C-alpha positions as CSV (number, residue, x, y, z in Angstrom):
1,M,-9.4,23.6,24.1
2,L,-8.0,27.0,23.0
3,L,-4.5,25.5,22.9
4,F,-5.6,22.4,20.9
5,R,-7.4,24.6,18.3
6,Y,-4.5,27.0,18.0
7,V,-1.8,24.3,17.5
8,A,-4.1,22.1,15.3
9,M,-4.9,25.0,12.9
10,H,-1.3,25.9,12.4
11,Y,-0.4,22.2,12.0
12,L,-3.0,21.7,9.4
13,K,-1.8,24.8,7.5
14,Y,1.8,23.5,7.4
15,I,0.6,20.0,6.3
16,M,-1.2,21.4,3.3
17,I,1.8,23.6,2.3
18,I,4.4,20.9,2.7
19,L,2.3,18.2,1.1
20,F,1.6,20.4,-1.9
21,A,5.2,21.3,-2.3
22,L,6.4,17.7,-2.1
23,V,3.8,16.4,-4.5
24,F,4.3,19.2,-7.0
25,F,8.1,18.6,-7.0
26,M,7.7,14.8,-7.3
27,V,5.1,15.0,-10.1
28,G,6.9,17.8,-11.9
29,F,10.2,16.0,-11.9
30,D,8.6,12.7,-13.1
31,F,6.7,14.5,-15.9
32,I,9.9,16.1,-17.2
33,Q,11.5,12.7,-17.4
34,V,8.7,10.8,-19.1
35,A,6.9,13.5,-21.2
36,K,8.3,12.2,-24.4
37,D,7.0,8.7,-23.7
38,L,3.4,9.8,-22.8
39,P,0.6,9.1,-25.3
40,P,-0.3,12.1,-27.6
41,S,-3.6,12.8,-25.9
42,A,-4.4,15.7,-23.6
43,N,-6.9,13.6,-21.7
44,L,-4.6,10.7,-21.1
45,I,-1.8,13.1,-20.1
46,L,-4.1,14.8,-17.6
47,I,-5.1,11.4,-16.2
48,Y,-1.5,10.4,-15.9
49,V,-0.7,13.5,-13.9
50,V,-3.6,12.9,-11.6
51,M,-2.5,9.3,-11.1
52,R,1.0,10.4,-10.4
53,S,-0.3,13.0,-7.9
54,F,-2.2,10.3,-6.0
55,F,0.9,8.1,-5.9
56,A,3.0,11.1,-4.7
57,I,0.4,11.7,-1.9
58,D,0.7,8.0,-1.0
59,M,4.5,8.4,-0.7
60,M,4.8,11.8,0.8
61,L,1.9,12.2,3.2
62,P,3.7,10.4,6.1
63,L,6.7,12.6,5.6
64,S,4.5,15.7,5.3
65,L,3.0,15.0,8.7
66,I,6.4,14.9,10.4
67,F,7.8,17.9,8.6
68,A,4.7,19.9,9.4
69,M,5.1,19.1,13.1
70,I,8.7,20.3,12.9
71,A,7.7,23.5,11.1
72,T,4.9,24.2,13.5
73,S,7.1,23.6,16.5
74,I,9.7,26.1,15.2
75,Q,7.0,28.7,14.6
76,L,5.7,28.3,18.2
77,I,9.3,28.8,19.4
78,R,10.0,31.8,17.2
79,T,6.8,33.6,18.3
80,N,7.4,32.6,22.0
81,A,4.0,30.9,22.0
82,L,5.6,27.7,23.3
83,V,7.0,29.6,26.3
84,A,3.7,31.3,26.9
85,F,1.9,27.9,26.9
86,Y,4.3,26.5,29.5
87,A,4.0,29.7,31.6
88,L,0.2,29.2,31.7
89,G,0.6,25.8,33.2
90,Y,0.4,23.6,30.1
91,G,2.8,20.7,29.9
92,K,4.6,19.1,26.9
93,T,2.0,16.4,26.6
94,D,-0.7,19.1,26.3
95,V,1.1,20.8,23.4
96,L,1.9,17.4,21.9
97,R,-1.7,16.2,22.0
98,P,-3.0,18.2,18.9
99,F,-0.1,16.9,16.8
100,V,-0.9,13.3,17.8
101,V,-4.7,13.5,17.4
102,V,-4.6,15.4,14.1
103,S,-1.9,13.1,12.6
104,G,-3.8,10.0,13.9
105,V,-7.0,11.0,12.2
106,I,-5.2,11.8,8.9
107,V,-3.4,8.4,9.1
108,L,-6.8,6.6,9.5
109,L,-8.2,8.5,6.5
110,Y,-5.0,7.6,4.6
111,I,-5.5,3.9,5.4
112,A,-9.1,4.1,4.3
113,L,-8.0,5.5,0.9
114,H,-6.2,2.2,0.3
115,A,-9.5,0.5,0.2
116,T,-10.1,2.3,-3.2
117,S,-8.2,2.4,-6.4
118,F,-5.9,5.1,-4.8
119,A,-3.7,2.2,-3.8
120,R,-3.0,1.3,-7.5
121,A,-2.3,4.8,-8.8
122,D,1.3,4.0,-9.5
123,E,0.4,0.9,-11.5
124,Y,-2.3,2.8,-13.5
125,A,0.1,5.6,-14.3
126,N,2.8,3.2,-15.5
127,N,0.2,1.4,-17.7
128,L,-1.0,4.6,-19.2
129,R,2.5,5.5,-20.2
130,A,3.2,2.1,-21.6
131,T,-0.1,1.1,-23.3
132,S,-2.5,4.1,-23.0
133,Q,-4.7,1.9,-20.8
134,F,-5.3,1.8,-17.0
135,I,-4.8,-2.0,-16.8
136,K,-2.7,-3.7,-19.4
137,P,-3.6,-7.3,-20.4
138,T,-1.6,-10.1,-18.7
139,K,-0.2,-12.8,-21.0
140,H,0.7,-16.4,-20.5
141,L,-0.8,-16.7,-17.0
142,F,-0.4,-20.2,-15.5
143,F,-1.7,-21.0,-12.0
144,T,-3.2,-23.7,-9.8
145,Y,-6.6,-23.7,-8.1
146,R,-8.2,-26.6,-6.2
147,E,-6.3,-29.4,-7.9
148,Q,-6.7,-27.8,-11.3
149,Y,-4.0,-26.2,-13.4
150,I,-5.2,-23.3,-15.4
151,Y,-3.5,-21.5,-18.3
152,F,-4.8,-18.2,-19.7
153,G,-3.1,-17.0,-22.9
154,R,-4.3,-13.5,-22.2
155,L,-6.1,-12.0,-19.3
156,D,-7.9,-8.6,-19.5
157,P,-8.7,-7.6,-15.9
158,L,-10.5,-4.4,-16.9
159,Q,-12.9,-6.2,-19.2
160,E,-12.9,-9.3,-16.9
161,Q,-12.2,-11.6,-19.9
162,A,-9.7,-14.3,-20.6
163,F,-8.6,-15.8,-23.9
164,D,-7.0,-19.0,-25.1
165,I,-7.9,-21.1,-22.0
166,R,-6.6,-24.5,-21.0
167,I,-7.8,-26.2,-17.8
168,F,-6.1,-29.4,-16.6
169,G,-8.0,-31.5,-14.1
170,V,-5.8,-33.5,-11.7
171,E,-6.8,-36.2,-9.2
172,K,-4.2,-37.6,-6.9
173,G,-1.4,-36.6,-9.2
174,D,-3.0,-38.1,-12.2
175,L,-4.2,-36.0,-15.2
176,R,-7.9,-36.7,-15.7
177,F,-9.2,-34.2,-18.2
178,V,-8.3,-31.1,-20.3
179,I,-10.8,-28.3,-21.1
180,I,-9.9,-26.1,-24.1
181,A,-11.8,-22.9,-24.8
182,D,-11.2,-19.7,-26.8
183,E,-12.8,-17.2,-24.3
184,A,-14.2,-16.9,-20.8
185,R,-15.7,-14.0,-18.9
186,Y,-16.1,-13.4,-15.2
187,Q,-19.6,-12.8,-14.0
188,G,-21.6,-13.6,-10.8
189,H,-18.5,-14.9,-8.9
190,Y,-17.8,-17.5,-11.6
191,W,-15.8,-17.7,-14.9
192,H,-18.3,-18.6,-17.6
193,I,-17.3,-20.5,-20.8
194,D,-19.9,-20.6,-23.5
195,K,-18.3,-23.3,-25.6
196,A,-15.4,-25.7,-24.8
197,Q,-13.9,-29.0,-25.8
198,R,-13.3,-31.5,-23.0
199,I,-10.7,-34.2,-23.5
200,T,-11.1,-37.0,-20.9
201,K,-8.3,-39.5,-20.4
202,P,-9.4,-43.2,-20.0
203,D,-9.1,-44.8,-16.6
204,L,-6.8,-47.5,-17.9
205,L,-4.1,-46.8,-20.4
206,S,-3.5,-49.7,-22.7
207,L,-3.1,-50.4,-26.4
208,S,-6.3,-52.4,-26.5
209,G,-8.2,-50.1,-24.1
210,E,-10.5,-47.2,-24.7
211,G,-8.9,-44.0,-26.1
212,A,-9.3,-40.5,-25.0
213,R,-12.8,-39.1,-25.3
214,M,-13.5,-35.6,-26.8
215,T,-16.8,-34.0,-26.1
216,E,-18.3,-30.5,-26.7
217,E,-19.5,-28.7,-23.6
218,E,-21.5,-25.5,-23.1
219,N,-22.2,-23.0,-20.4
220,L,-19.4,-24.1,-18.0
221,K,-19.0,-22.3,-14.6
222,L,-15.6,-22.6,-13.1
223,L,-13.1,-21.0,-10.6
224,K,-15.6,-19.6,-8.1
225,D,-14.6,-16.1,-6.6
226,F,-11.3,-16.0,-8.5
227,R,-11.7,-12.4,-9.6
228,P,-9.6,-11.1,-12.5
229,K,-7.9,-8.5,-10.3
230,I,-6.8,-11.2,-7.8
231,L,-5.4,-13.3,-10.7
232,D,-3.6,-10.4,-12.2
233,Q,-2.0,-9.2,-9.0
234,V,-1.3,-12.5,-7.1
235,Y,0.2,-14.4,-10.0
236,E,2.0,-11.5,-11.5
237,G,3.7,-10.7,-8.2
238,K,2.3,-7.2,-7.9
239,V,2.1,-5.5,-4.5
240,N,-0.2,-2.5,-5.2
241,Y,-3.2,-4.2,-3.6
242,T,-6.3,-2.4,-2.3
243,I,-7.3,-3.5,1.1
244,I,-10.4,-5.4,-0.2
245,D,-8.4,-7.2,-2.9
246,A,-5.7,-8.2,-0.4
247,I,-8.2,-9.6,2.1
248,D,-10.1,-11.4,-0.7
249,A,-6.9,-12.9,-2.0
250,M,-5.8,-14.1,1.5
251,R,-9.2,-15.7,2.1
252,L,-9.3,-17.3,-1.3
253,L,-5.7,-18.7,-1.3
254,Q,-5.8,-20.2,2.1
255,G,-5.2,-24.0,2.0
256,Q,-4.0,-24.0,-1.6
257,N,-0.3,-24.3,-0.9
258,I,0.3,-20.8,-2.4
259,N,2.7,-18.5,-0.7
260,T,0.8,-15.4,0.6
261,D,3.8,-13.7,2.3
262,R,3.7,-10.9,-0.3
263,I,0.0,-10.3,0.4
264,K,0.6,-10.2,4.1
265,S,3.4,-7.7,3.6
266,A,1.0,-5.5,1.6
267,L,-1.5,-5.6,4.4
268,Y,1.1,-4.7,7.0
269,R,2.3,-1.9,4.8
270,M,-1.2,-0.4,4.5
271,F,-2.4,-1.0,8.1
272,I,0.7,-0.7,10.3
273,H,3.4,1.2,8.5
274,P,1.6,4.6,8.5
275,F,1.4,4.5,12.3
276,F,5.1,5.2,12.6
277,V,4.2,8.8,12.2
278,P,2.7,9.4,15.7
279,A,5.5,7.4,17.3
280,L,8.2,9.4,15.6
281,M,6.4,12.6,16.3
282,I,6.4,11.9,20.1
283,I,10.1,11.1,20.0
284,L,11.0,14.3,18.1
285,F,8.8,16.6,20.2
286,F,10.5,15.8,23.4
287,F,13.7,17.2,21.9
288,V,12.1,20.5,20.8
289,P,13.7,23.3,22.8
290,I,11.6,25.8,24.7
291,S,13.4,28.8,23.4
292,P,16.1,29.6,20.8
293,R,18.4,30.4,23.7
294,F,18.6,26.7,24.6
295,L,19.4,25.3,21.2
296,N,20.1,26.6,17.7
297,L,16.9,26.2,15.8
298,S,18.6,25.8,12.4
299,L,20.6,23.0,13.9
300,F,17.6,21.4,15.5
301,S,15.4,21.6,12.3
302,F,18.3,20.2,10.2
303,G,18.8,17.3,12.6
304,A,15.1,16.5,12.9
305,I,14.5,16.6,9.1
306,L,17.7,14.5,8.4
307,G,16.7,12.0,11.1
308,T,13.2,11.7,9.7
309,L,14.5,11.1,6.2
310,V,17.0,8.5,7.3
311,L,14.3,6.6,9.3
312,W,11.8,6.8,6.5
313,A,14.4,5.5,4.0
314,L,15.2,2.6,6.4
315,L,11.5,1.7,6.8
316,F,11.0,1.9,3.0
317,M,13.9,-0.4,2.5
318,M,12.5,-2.9,5.0
319,I,9.1,-2.8,3.2
320,E,10.8,-3.5,-0.1
321,L,12.7,-6.4,1.3
322,S,9.5,-7.9,2.7
323,N,7.7,-7.3,-0.6
324,N,10.4,-9.3,-2.3
325,K,10.1,-12.0,0.4
326,T,13.7,-11.5,1.5
327,I,12.4,-11.0,5.0
328,S,9.0,-11.7,6.5
329,G,6.4,-8.9,6.7
330,E,6.5,-9.1,10.5
331,V,10.2,-8.4,10.6
332,G,10.1,-5.8,7.8
333,V,7.1,-3.8,9.0
334,V,5.7,-4.8,12.4
335,V,8.9,-5.0,14.4
336,P,10.3,-1.5,13.3
337,V,7.0,0.2,14.1
338,A,6.7,-1.6,17.4
339,F,10.2,-0.6,18.3
340,L,9.4,3.1,17.6
341,Y,6.4,2.9,19.9
342,A,8.5,1.3,22.6
343,V,11.0,4.2,22.4
344,A,8.2,6.8,22.2
345,F,6.4,5.5,25.3
346,G,9.7,5.2,27.1
347,I,10.5,8.8,26.5
348,W,6.9,9.8,27.4
349,N,7.0,8.0,30.7
350,K,10.4,9.4,31.5
351,N,9.1,12.9,31.0
352,R,6.0,12.2,33.0
353,L,8.0,10.9,36.0
354,R,10.4,13.9,35.8
355,V,7.4,16.3,35.9
356,R,5.9,14.4,38.8
357,R,9.2,14.8,40.8
358,L,9.4,18.5,40.0
359,T,5.8,19.1,41.0
360,P,5.5,20.2,44.6
């Protein structure tokens, strides 16, 4: 317990230091680049910086966990604490356990944050810079829903309103009716239209037959559970889903012949990708030298940091490819993380068997 507490406290200290440094650098560099484009309002600038900070935490936290483990290990070596722990009978797995447990808990909290608007911080910051609004209206939105084709001239997800609406009802490939309305609002799981015009096509088209009928309709309820945020994100091709929005979108779009690969990739990115941290931590720790006499610490730290950055860049590239549907989410996210765990457990078992052979 004493070992766990000692290592965990130093590890948490380095996490806070490194995360603050990375976030401060990322936000500061971004602010210098875009300061001239920001709205002339101190409140909006402050909100922009906060949103950028959240996005920087989203990007840099996994790296900070790895870098903090490397920094803590180097400190344990320089102070000879690592040698003392081994001399007292502790093994590598005992020293590694605090890193894995603490990072695992932080990763779970990190995933939980993606159930909130934290996941959309980058989108909010970009919208503030472009329009001084958190969510900018979406224009000319055209989509299908349960054999209906819907057109929104403008969608305001924040106000949950749509304007210039056209709804085309289709049955077995045949256009049956068109609903035209100026405005709709989302309330109580439905889109409500107060007044609309309905144009109904006759069953039989002929010169002597009945013509199209135009009627006035009121208090229409349409598009059940098709929330504005889902519309805005799914049909605009955005990938900054919250966990709740992504799950709702998957459930809603099942069976509608709509490609949901991008949504699945977003879920894999939120739930599976962060767990590469404990796996990489296990791999790196078994290369940590006991003393500076066995390996140059500067060389070790440089190699560990460089290897972490290269791997993180490769994983990020795979995520972007899966977001763009170049490869599947399983190949882009699940397979690389599973491979890392296979390597980590292989190294773990190899070390365990070696210790067992050396133990009298």
